[in-house]
C-alpha positions in Angstrom: -19.1 -6.0 8.4 -15.6 -5.7 9.3 -13.6 -2.7 8.4 -12.2 -1.2 6.6 -14.8 -1.6 3.8 -15.5 0.5 0.4 -18.7 1.4 -1.2 -18.6 2.1 -4.6 -21.1 4.3 -6.3 -20.7 4.7 -9.8 -23.5 6.6 -11.1 -21.4 9.1 -9.3 -17.8 7.9 -10.3 -17.0 8.2 -6.2 -16.3 5.1 -3.9 -16.3 5.6 0.5 -14.2 4.0 2.8 -16.2 2.8 6.3 -13.1 2.8 8.4 -14.3 2.5 11.8 -17.7 2.7 13.8 -16.9 5.9 15.7 -19.4 8.1 15.4 -18.7 10.8 13.0 -17.4 14.2 14.4 -17.4 16.0 11.5 -16.7 16.3 8.4 -13.7 17.9 6.7 -12.5 18.7 3.6 -8.9 18.0 2.3 -8.8 18.8 -1.3 -11.3 19.1 -4.4 -12.3 15.3 -4.4 -11.7 14.0 -0.7 -14.0 14.5 2.4 -13.1 13.0 5.8 -15.2 11.7 8.3 -13.7 12.6 11.6 -14.7 11.0 15.0 -14.3 13.5 18.6 -10.7 12.1 19.0 -9.7 14.1 15.7 -9.1 10.2 13.9 -11.0 9.6 10.6 -14.1 7.6 10.6 -14.6 7.1 6.9 -13.4 8.4 3.4 -14.8 9.3 0.1 -13.5 9.9 -2.8 -15.7 12.0 -5.0 -13.8 10.2 -8.3 -12.6 7.2 -8.8 -9.2 8.3 -10.3 -8.2 9.9 -6.6 -4.9 9.2 -5.1 -5.0 9.7 -1.2 -2.9 11.1 0.9 -1.7 8.8 3.1 1.1 10.3 4.1 -1.3 12.8 5.1 -3.1 10.7 7.1 -0.2 9.4 9.2 1.4 12.7 10.1 -1.2 14.6 11.0 -4.7 12.2 11.8 -2.7 9.0 13.1 -3.1 6.3 10.5 -1.3 3.5 10.9 0.8 1.5 8.2 -1.6 -2.2 8.7 -4.5 0.5 7.8 -3.0 2.1 5.1 -2.2 -0.8 3.6 -5.6 -2.2 3.7 -6.8 0.7 2.5 -4.3 0.7 -0.7 -5.2 -3.5 -1.2 -8.9 -2.9 -1.0 -8.2 -0.2 -3.8 -6.6 -2.5 -5.9 -10.0 -2.9 -7.6 -9.6 0.8 -9.5 -6.1 1.7 -9.2 -2.3 0.6 -8.6 -1.0 2.0 -5.1 
């Protein structure tokens, strides 16, 4: 499947965004509702949101994890299904 893509879990009101196919080196909780899976180089592999209504901190993603604007825009397009960014 082409990255990024999103998987919803409506039973627990959450979603996971698969960003790359890189192996997960560690998981970092950045808020009460957001966990990031990070690769060995410090890039985001996946984003877990434990509440469908949570807003993702894209500025933090670009500043601390070097997420490109292009990737941010692709993720925002995916998230339009749940709420407006």
